[in-house]
C-alpha positions in Angstrom: 10.8 28.4 -40.5 11.2 24.7 -40.1 9.0 23.1 -37.4 11.0 21.7 -34.5 8.1 20.3 -32.5 7.1 16.8 -33.4 5.1 14.0 -31.8 7.2 11.3 -30.3 7.0 7.7 -31.8 4.8 5.3 -29.8 7.7 3.2 -28.7 9.5 6.2 -27.2 6.2 7.3 -25.4 5.8 3.8 -24.0 9.4 3.8 -22.6 8.8 7.3 -21.0 5.6 6.0 -19.4 7.5 2.9 -18.2 10.0 5.2 -16.5 7.3 6.8 -14.5 5.6 3.6 -13.3 8.5 1.0 -13.3 11.4 2.3 -11.1 12.8 -1.1 -10.3 11.6 -4.8 -9.9 9.7 -4.0 -6.8 7.6 -1.6 -8.8 6.6 -4.5 -11.1 5.7 -6.7 -8.2 3.6 -3.9 -6.6 1.6 -3.2 -9.8 1.0 -6.9 -10.5 0.0 -7.8 -7.0 -2.3 -4.7 -6.9 -4.0 -6.0 -10.0 -4.4 -9.4 -8.3 -6.0 -7.8 -5.3 -8.4 -5.8 -7.5 -9.3 -9.1 -9.2 -10.7 -10.4 -5.9 -7.8 -12.9 -5.2 -7.7 -14.7 -1.9 -4.3 -16.2 -2.4 -1.4 -14.5 -4.2 2.0 -16.1 -4.8 5.0 -14.1 -5.9 8.1 -15.9 -7.4 11.2 -13.9 -8.4 14.8 -14.7 -9.4 17.9 -12.7 -8.8 16.2 -9.8 -7.0 13.6 -9.6 -9.8 16.3 -8.8 -12.5 15.9 -12.2 -14.1 12.2 -12.9 -13.7 9.1 -12.1 -11.7 5.9 -14.2 -11.7 2.7 -13.3 -9.8 0.0 -16.0 -9.6 -3.4 -15.5 -8.2 -6.8 -17.2 -7.8 -8.8 -14.1 -8.8 -11.5 -13.4 -11.3 -9.2 -13.9 -14.3 -9.7 -12.3 -17.7 -11.8 -13.1 -20.8 -10.2 -13.3 -24.2 -11.4 -9.8 -25.0 -10.0 -8.4 -21.8 -6.7 -10.0 -22.6 -6.7 -8.2 -25.9 -6.9 -4.9 -24.1 -5.0 -5.4 -20.9 -1.6 -4.4 -22.5 -2.9 -1.3 -24.2 -2.1 2.1 -22.8 -4.7 3.7 -20.5 -6.8 0.5 -20.6 -8.4 -0.3 -17.3 -11.5 -1.8 -15.8 -11.3 0.4 -12.7 -12.8 3.7 -14.0 -14.7 5.0 -16.9 -15.3 8.7 -16.4 -13.5 11.7 -15.0 -15.6 11.7 -11.9 -14.2 8.3 -11.0 -10.9 10.0 -10.3 -12.4 11.4 -7.1 -14.1 8.2 -5.9 -11.3 5.6 -6.3 -12.1 2.2 -4.7 -9.4 0.1 -6.3 -5.6 0.1 -6.4 -4.4 -0.3 -10.0 -6.6 2.3 -11.6 -4.1 4.1 -13.8 -4.3 1.7 -16.7 -0.6 2.0 -17.4 1.0 -0.8 -15.5 0.9 -3.8 -17.9 1.5 -1.5 -20.9 4.6 0.1 -19.2 6.0 -3.2 -17.9 5.6 -4.9 -21.2 7.4 -2.0 -23.0 10.7 -2.8 -21.1 10.5 -6.6 -20.7 9.5 -9.9 -22.1 6.0 -10.5 -20.5 3.3 -13.1 -20.7 -0.1 -13.5 -19.2 -2.0 -16.8 -18.7 -5.5 -16.5 -17.5 -8.9 -18.1 -17.2 -12.0 -16.3 -16.1 -14.1 -17.9 -13.4 -16.7 -20.2 -14.9 -14.9 -20.5 -18.3 -13.6 -23.7 -19.6 -10.8 -22.3 -21.8 -7.8 -20.4 -20.7 -5.7 -18.0 -22.9 -2.1 -16.9 -23.1 -0.6 -13.7 -24.4 3.1 -13.0 -25.0 4.4 -9.5 -25.4 8.0 -8.5 -26.0 9.1 -4.9 -25.8 5.4 -3.8 -26.1 4.8 -5.9 -29.2 2.3 -8.9 -29.1 4.2 -12.0 -30.3 1.6 -14.7 -29.5 -1.9 -15.2 -28.3 -3.8 -18.5 -28.0 -5.4 -21.1 -25.9 -3.5 -22.7 -23.0 -4.1 -24.7 -19.8 -4.6 -22.7 -16.5 -6.6 -22.7 -13.4 -9.1 -19.9 -12.5 -7.2 -16.7 -12.1 -4.1 -15.2 -13.7 -0.3 -15.7 -13.9 1.8 -12.8 -15.1 5.5 -13.4 -15.8 8.0 -10.7 -16.5 11.5 -11.5 -17.6 14.7 -9.6 -18.4 13.4 -6.2 -17.1 14.9 -3.1 -18.8 16.5 -5.3 -21.5 15.9 -2.6 -24.1 16.7 0.4 -21.8 20.3 -0.3 -20.6 20.6 3.1 -19.1 17.9 2.2 -16.6 19.1 -1.3 -16.1 22.6 -0.2 -15.0 21.0 1.8 -12.1 19.6 -1.3 -10.5 21.2 -2.2 -7.2 22.6 -5.4 -5.9 20.4 -8.5 -5.7 20.0 -8.2 -2.0 18.9 -4.6 -2.2 16.3 -5.2 -4.9 15.1 -8.2 -3.0 14.6 -6.0 0.1 12.5 -3.6 -1.9 10.3 -6.4 -3.1 9.8 -7.8 0.4 8.9 -4.3 1.6 6.3 -3.9 -1.2 4.6 -7.2 -0.3 4.6 -6.3 3.5 2.9 -3.0 2.7 0.2 -4.7 0.7 -0.1 -7.5 3.3 -0.7 -4.8 5.9 -3.6 -3.5 3.9 -5.2 -6.9 3.2 -5.1 -9.3 6.1 -7.9 -11.2 4.4 -5.5 -12.4 1.7 -2.8 -15.1 1.9 0.6 -14.0 0.5 3.4 -16.4 -0.5 6.8 -15.0 -1.5 9.7 -17.0 -3.0 13.2 -15.9 -4.1 15.4 -18.2 -6.1 13.2 -21.1 -5.1 13.4 -20.4 -1.4 10.4 -19.3 0.7 11.0 -15.8 2.0 7.5 -15.1 3.5 4.2 -16.8 4.1 1.4 -14.8 5.6 -1.9 -16.7 5.9 -5.3 -15.1 5.8 -5.9 -13.7 9.3 -7.6 -11.1 11.5 -6.2 -7.5 11.4 -4.8 -8.0 14.9 -3.0 -11.2 13.9 -1.6 -9.7 10.7 -0.4 -6.6 12.7 1.4 -8.8 15.3 3.1 -10.8 12.4 4.3 -7.7 10.6 5.3 -5.8 13.7 7.2 -8.8 15.1 5.4 -8.8 18.5 2.7 -10.8 20.3 -0.9 -9.8 20.1 -0.8 -9.1 23.9 1.9 -6.5 23.2 -0.5 -4.4 21.1 -2.8 -1.6 22.1 -5.8 -1.9 19.8 -7.6 1.3 18.8 -10.9 1.4 16.9 -13.0 4.5 16.7 -15.0 6.6 14.2 -16.5 10.0 14.1 -17.9 12.2 11.3 -16.5 10.3 8.3 -13.2 9.3 9.9 -12.8 5.6 10.9 -9.5 4.6 12.6 -8.3 1.2 13.4 -4.7 0.9 14.8 -2.5 -1.8 16.3 0.1 0.1 18.3 3.2 -1.0 20.4 5.0 1.6 22.4 7.3 -0.9 24.3 10.7 0.4 23.1 12.3 -2.8 24.6 10.6 -4.7 21.8 10.9 -2.2 19.0 14.2 -1.2 17.4 14.1 1.8 15.1 11.2 3.1 13.0 11.1 0.4 10.4 7.8 -1.2 11.6 5.4 1.6 10.8 2.6 1.1 8.3 -0.3 3.4 7.3 -3.2 2.3 5.1 -5.8 4.7 3.8 -8.9 3.2 2.2 -6.9 -0.1 1.8 -4.1 1.7 0.1 -0.6 1.5 1.8 0.9 5.0 1.7 3.7 7.1 3.1 2.6 10.1 5.1 4.9 12.1 7.4 2.0 14.1 8.9 -0.1 11.0 9.7 3.0 9.4 11.2 3.7 12.5 13.3 0.1 12.4 14.6 0.7 9.0 16.1 4.0 10.1 17.7 2.2 13.1 19.1 -0.5 10.8 20.6 2.2 8.6 22.2 3.7 11.7 23.7 5.8 11.2 26.9 5.1 7.4 26.9 7.9 7.1 24.3 11.5 7.7 25.4 13.4 10.6 23.8 14.9 8.4 21.1 12.2 5.7 21.1 9.8 4.8 18.2 6.4 3.1 18.2 5.5 0.2 16.0 2.1 0.5 14.4 -0.2 -0.6 11.7 -2.9 2.0 11.2 -6.0 1.6 8.9 -7.8 4.8 8.1 -11.0 5.1 6.2 -12.1 8.5 4.9 -14.6 9.9 2.5 -13.1 9.2 -0.9 -14.2 12.6 -2.2 -11.8 14.2 0.3 -8.8 12.2 -0.9 -6.7 12.7 -4.0 -4.8 9.5 -4.8 -3.4 10.7 -8.1 -0.7 13.0 -6.8 2.2 10.6 -7.1 3.2 8.4 -10.1 3.4 5.3 -8.0 0.5 6.2 -5.7 2.8 6.2 -2.6 1.4 9.5 -1.3 -2.1 11.0 -1.2 -3.6 14.4 -0.5 -6.2 14.7 2.3 -8.5 17.7 2.1 -9.3 17.8 5.8 -5.8 16.7 6.9 -5.6 18.9 10.1 -8.9 17.4 11.3 -7.7 13.9 10.6 -4.3 14.3 12.3 -6.0 15.8 15.4 -8.4 12.9 15.5 -5.6 10.4 15.3 -3.5 12.1 18.0 -6.4 12.4 20.4 -7.5 8.8 20.1 -3.9 7.4 20.3 -3.4 9.5 23.5 -6.6 8.2 25.0 -5.5 4.7 24.3 -2.0 4.8 25.6 -2.5 6.8 28.8 -3.0 4.3 31.6 -6.4 4.5 33.4 -4.9 5.5 36.7 -3.1 8.4 35.1 -6.4 9.5 33.5 -8.2 9.3 36.8 -5.4 11.3 38.5 -5.6 14.0 35.9 -9.4 14.2 36.2 -9.1 14.4 40.0 -6.4 17.1 39.7 -8.6 19.1 37.3 -11.5 18.9 39.7 -9.3 19.9 42.6 -8.0 22.9 40.6 -11.5 24.0 39.8 -12.6 23.7 43.4 -9.6 25.8 44.6 -10.4 28.4 41.9 -14.0 28.6 42.9 -13.1 28.8 46.6 -10.7 31.7 45.8 -13.5 33.5 43.9 -16.0 33.0 46.8 -13.5 34.2 49.4 -12.4 37.2 47.5 -13.5 40.3 49.5 -16.2 42.4 48.0 -15.4 46.0 47.3 -17.8 48.8 48.1 
């Protein structure tokens, strides 16, 4: 019988991998900016044209790469973020998968210009459709610049599913906002078609939260508490007159922006009756947990995580949000009411006639 199972060619494998990592231009921006963050950048600039369809360029002042690193950065499963299986359960970086640059270059015209800190010579690498076309010396400041052009040029079926320029641009803006929420210590600049869309200067967590939530710092309730391996910081606004809809809600776990219905519900539960029936809070919550209790490899684009002690964490969040938003006079009233109830109960017991 003729064998029908065969190993796929490398170019097909690369395009399949690209489909998992690169959904749209915003995916490219997210992966490149995460690499800049992991490279210890303090200032990251993002330039894109036509919603990222035409070009994307991410420039940072990070550590940069040596010539040897540049040789390896576009290879599949090549990464500086982990070296053994145990590292999967102690992830302290963002772009650890080792597939981003390889996947992006497989479906675009890409180039990297970089100079490692302390080095005199910068290098440039050009890759087209996953094939290295040029590598050599260039002129560049410390850090890296990654340019991606003509995304999905060789996968037309994927390219036709891209949305309008305005839609793709909104996804890119959202990706940057999420990362800016996680890293207030970094300056982010965003330009579309040569026009500045966003500039977020390095700031305190409270300042960054006010900027992203669109309120004044004085409008925020600040929560910071820790207990038994759970550390929560949260900037919260329950004033529904200042908040429209649920679009200003950000959760960051171990400096990783994520989506979590259960963690979000925990904040709603904590707000309780201090929200109107159709009201929504605005919040930026930073959560630090034991990395051994988190699985960050459950989603191809790392948007979701699995928390081993999730019930304990959600109860912790709800309780501390509730304690923060309940006014002090209401708390005092509840305490007095509880004391009075106990006194009445005790009096009833004492006055109950004894039976012979």
